[in-house]
C-alpha positions as CSV (number, residue, x, y, z in Angstrom):
1,M,0.0,0.0,0.0
2,S,1.4,3.4,-0.9
3,D,1.8,6.3,1.6
4,N,-1.0,8.2,-0.2
5,N,-3.4,5.2,0.2
6,K,-2.4,4.9,3.9
7,M,-3.2,8.6,4.4
8,N,-6.7,8.0,2.9
9,E,-7.3,4.7,4.8
10,T,-10.7,4.6,6.5
11,M,-11.5,2.8,9.7
12,I,-13.8,2.8,12.7
13,G,-13.1,4.9,15.8
14,A,-11.9,2.0,17.9
15,T,-9.4,1.0,15.2
16,A,-8.2,4.6,15.0
17,L,-7.6,4.5,18.7
18,M,-5.5,1.4,18.5
19,K,-3.6,2.7,15.5
20,A,-2.9,5.9,17.4
21,L,-1.6,4.0,20.4
22,E,0.7,2.0,18.1
23,K,2.0,5.2,16.6
24,E,2.9,6.3,20.1
25,G,4.9,3.1,20.6
26,V,2.5,1.4,23.0
27,K,3.2,-2.3,23.3
28,E,1.3,-3.1,26.4
29,V,-2.0,-2.1,27.9
30,F,-3.3,-2.9,31.3
31,G,-7.1,-3.2,31.6
32,L,-10.4,-4.9,32.2
33,P,-13.2,-5.0,29.6
34,G,-16.8,-4.0,30.1
35,G,-19.9,-3.0,28.1
36,A,-18.9,0.5,27.2
37,N,-15.3,-0.4,26.0
38,L,-16.0,-3.7,24.3
39,P,-15.6,-2.2,20.8
40,M,-12.2,-1.0,21.8
41,Y,-11.3,-4.6,22.9
42,D,-12.5,-6.1,19.7
43,E,-9.9,-3.9,17.9
44,L,-7.3,-4.3,20.6
45,Y,-7.5,-8.1,19.9
46,K,-6.6,-7.4,16.2
47,S,-3.8,-5.0,17.0
48,N,-0.1,-5.6,17.9
49,I,-0.6,-4.4,21.4
50,R,-0.3,-6.9,24.2
51,H,-3.2,-6.8,26.7
52,I,-2.5,-7.6,30.4
53,L,-5.8,-8.5,32.0
54,V,-6.4,-7.5,35.6
55,R,-9.1,-8.5,38.1
56,H,-9.8,-5.0,39.2
57,E,-9.4,-1.7,37.4
58,Q,-7.4,-0.1,40.2
59,S,-4.7,-2.7,39.6
60,A,-4.6,-1.6,35.9
61,A,-4.0,2.0,37.0
62,H,-1.3,1.0,39.5
63,M,0.4,-1.1,36.8
64,A,0.3,1.7,34.3
65,D,1.7,4.0,37.0
66,G,4.6,1.6,37.7
67,F,5.3,1.2,34.0
68,G,5.5,4.9,33.6
69,R,7.9,5.3,36.5
70,V,10.3,2.7,35.2
71,S,10.1,3.4,31.4
72,R,9.5,7.2,31.6
73,K,7.0,6.5,28.8
74,P,3.2,6.8,29.5
75,G,1.8,3.6,30.9
76,V,-1.7,2.9,29.4
77,C,-4.7,1.5,31.2
78,F,-8.2,0.7,30.0
79,A,-11.5,0.6,31.9
80,T,-15.2,0.7,31.1
81,S,-17.7,3.4,32.1
82,G,-19.2,4.1,35.5
83,P,-17.6,1.9,38.2
84,G,-14.8,0.7,35.9
85,A,-13.7,4.3,35.3
86,T,-14.0,5.4,38.9
87,N,-11.9,2.4,40.0
88,L,-9.0,3.9,38.2
89,L,-9.0,7.1,40.3
90,T,-6.6,6.0,43.1
91,G,-4.0,4.9,40.6
92,I,-4.4,8.1,38.6
93,A,-4.0,10.2,41.8
94,T,-0.9,8.3,42.7
95,A,0.6,9.0,39.3
96,Q,-0.2,12.7,39.6
97,A,1.4,12.9,43.1
98,D,4.5,11.1,42.1
99,S,4.9,12.5,38.5
100,A,4.5,9.3,36.6
101,P,3.4,9.5,33.0
102,M,0.1,7.7,32.3
103,V,-2.7,7.7,29.8
104,A,-6.0,6.3,31.1
105,V,-8.6,5.4,28.4
106,T,-12.1,4.9,29.7
107,G,-15.3,3.9,28.0
108,Q,-18.4,6.1,28.3
109,V,-22.1,6.0,27.5
110,P,-23.0,7.2,24.0
111,V,-22.8,11.0,23.5
112,P,-26.7,11.5,23.4
113,M,-26.9,9.8,26.8
114,I,-24.2,11.8,28.6
115,G,-25.7,13.7,31.5
116,R,-28.9,11.7,31.5
117,D,-28.0,9.3,34.3
118,A,-27.7,6.4,31.9
119,F,-26.8,2.9,33.1
120,Q,-23.2,2.9,34.4
121,E,-22.7,6.6,33.6
122,S,-20.4,8.6,35.8
123,D,-18.9,12.0,35.4
124,I,-15.4,10.6,35.3
125,I,-14.1,13.9,33.7
126,G,-15.3,15.9,36.7
127,M,-14.1,13.3,39.2
128,A,-10.6,12.9,37.7
129,N,-9.9,16.6,36.9
130,P,-8.2,17.4,40.2
131,S,-5.9,14.5,39.7
132,V,-4.9,14.7,36.0
133,K,-2.8,17.0,33.9
134,Y,-5.6,17.1,31.4
135,S,-8.7,15.2,30.4
136,Y,-10.4,14.7,27.1
137,Q,-13.8,13.5,26.0
138,P,-14.0,13.4,22.1
139,R,-17.5,14.0,20.6
140,T,-16.7,12.7,17.1
141,P,-14.6,9.7,16.0
142,E,-12.4,12.0,13.8
143,E,-11.1,13.7,17.0
144,I,-9.6,10.5,18.4
145,P,-6.1,10.4,16.7
146,Q,-5.5,14.1,17.5
147,I,-6.5,13.7,21.1
148,V,-4.3,10.6,21.5
149,K,-1.3,12.6,20.2
150,Q,-2.1,15.5,22.5
151,G,-2.6,13.2,25.5
152,F,0.7,11.5,25.2
153,Y,2.5,14.8,24.6
154,I,1.0,16.3,27.8
155,A,1.6,13.1,29.9
156,E,5.3,12.9,29.2
157,T,6.5,16.5,28.9
158,G,7.1,19.1,31.6
159,R,6.3,17.5,34.9
160,P,5.1,14.1,33.8
161,G,1.6,12.9,35.0
162,P,-1.6,11.2,34.0
163,V,-4.0,12.2,31.2
164,L,-7.6,10.8,30.9
165,I,-9.2,10.1,27.5
166,D,-13.0,9.3,28.0
167,V,-14.4,7.7,24.8
168,P,-18.2,7.6,24.3
169,K,-19.3,4.2,23.0
170,D,-21.0,5.5,19.9
171,L,-17.6,6.9,18.7
172,T,-16.4,3.3,18.3
173,D,-19.5,2.1,16.4
174,P,-18.4,-0.5,13.8
175,K,-20.8,1.0,11.2
176,I,-19.1,4.4,11.2
177,K,-15.8,4.7,9.4
178,I,-13.5,7.7,9.3
179,P,-10.3,8.6,7.4
180,F,-7.3,8.0,9.6
181,E,-4.4,10.5,9.6
182,Y,-2.1,10.7,12.6
183,P,-0.5,14.1,13.2
184,K,3.2,14.2,13.0
185,K,3.7,17.2,15.4
186,I,1.6,18.8,18.1
187,K,1.4,22.4,19.3
188,L,-0.9,23.5,22.1
189,R,-1.4,27.2,22.6
190,S,-2.3,26.8,26.2
191,Y,0.4,24.2,27.2
192,K,4.0,25.2,26.9
193,P,6.3,23.2,29.3
194,I,9.0,25.4,30.9
195,K,12.5,24.5,30.0
196,S,14.7,26.3,32.6
197,D,18.1,27.0,31.0
198,N,18.4,30.6,32.1
199,K,22.2,31.1,32.9
200,N,21.4,34.3,34.9
201,K,19.1,32.3,37.2
202,I,21.7,29.6,37.6
203,T,24.3,32.2,38.6
204,E,21.9,33.8,41.0
205,A,21.1,30.4,42.6
206,A,24.8,29.6,42.9
207,K,25.5,32.9,44.7
208,L,22.6,32.3,47.2
209,I,24.0,28.8,47.9
210,C,27.5,30.1,48.5
211,D,26.4,33.0,50.7
212,A,24.2,30.7,52.9
213,S,25.2,30.6,56.6
214,K,23.6,27.2,57.3
215,P,23.5,25.5,53.9
216,M,21.6,22.2,53.3
217,I,21.0,20.4,50.0
218,Y,17.4,19.1,49.7
219,T,16.6,17.1,46.5
220,G,13.7,15.3,45.2
221,G,12.4,13.2,42.3
222,G,13.5,15.8,39.7
223,V,17.1,14.6,40.1
224,I,15.9,11.1,39.0
225,L,13.7,12.4,36.2
226,G,16.5,14.6,34.9
227,K,19.1,11.8,35.3
228,A,21.3,14.3,37.3
229,H,22.7,11.8,39.8
230,N,26.3,12.4,38.8
231,Q,26.0,16.2,38.7
232,L,24.4,16.1,42.2
233,K,27.2,14.0,43.5
234,T,29.8,16.3,42.1
235,L,28.0,19.4,43.5
236,V,27.9,17.9,47.0
237,K,31.5,16.8,46.9
238,K,32.6,20.3,45.8
239,L,30.5,22.2,48.4
240,K,30.7,19.6,51.2
241,F,27.2,20.5,52.3
242,P,24.9,18.0,54.1
243,I,22.2,16.5,51.9
244,T,18.8,15.0,52.3
245,N,16.2,13.5,49.9
246,T,12.5,13.4,49.7
247,L,10.9,10.0,49.4
248,M,10.7,10.4,45.6
249,G,14.4,11.5,45.5
250,L,15.7,8.3,47.2
251,G,18.3,6.8,44.9
252,G,19.4,10.2,43.5
253,Y,22.3,10.3,45.9
254,P,24.4,7.4,47.5
255,G,22.8,6.6,50.9
256,S,26.2,5.4,52.2
257,D,27.9,8.8,51.6
258,E,29.1,10.7,54.7
259,N,27.3,13.9,53.6
260,F,23.9,12.1,53.4
261,L,21.7,12.5,56.5
262,G,18.9,10.2,55.3
263,M,15.4,10.9,54.1
264,L,13.5,13.9,55.2
265,G,9.9,14.0,56.4
266,M,7.5,12.1,58.6
267,H,9.2,8.7,57.9
268,G,12.7,10.2,57.6
269,T,15.6,10.4,60.0
270,Y,15.8,12.5,63.1
271,E,19.1,14.0,61.9
272,A,17.7,15.1,58.5
273,N,14.6,16.7,60.0
274,M,16.5,18.5,62.7
275,A,19.2,19.8,60.2
276,M,16.4,21.2,58.0
277,H,14.8,22.9,60.9
């Protein structure tokens, strides 16, 4: 098939969703099927994506969270509408708190039934919004590829975190076909992750550190996300300041080093907490 024919290829919304996930390099999905997302599973079966079946949707969200932490690529989980979707919330909130990239794809009642208290309908967008970077609910099948592209971009850039894509069942109707074209690039006017490389700010920070009367180095998960372990070790050795980590920062600095006071916080060491005070 030529590239032009591929560009004009038509398919149903559920197939478009799987193709979009494949374009993002997704090889595994954690999930549990139900009535509202069965059309997705029909197409998932035909795709090259491996499905890992769970016994409870919360497990799918925690697995996707763990996958995101280790790979630094969004872990993907599937759930059906209503109770299936709400069961994902604990795992979604965990990913948000700990900066793990995740894309949660939920089934939803058909568009005409949204807001009518239909069987197994829940306002998962409203419930999840405090715990996600962004949430989507496409209203036409044609929107699905673009939304997937945007969702993955948001989930893994800036401070990583979870994104929710809530797909109404009628958008995956096997009788409705759409042309599939996956966007090569994405640009969001309202989302521009900050890349801090301002040399003046770095110089200012260095001066504040050197002028400190009781210096203490306090690091977190950003060191691990930025793969800055070696730079941190060099900094501490040069300054000879005491150092502590947050829970998410553990592993960012050798725990056996003489400058390390242990973890900070409620479950941290007495020495680290008193030094910070």
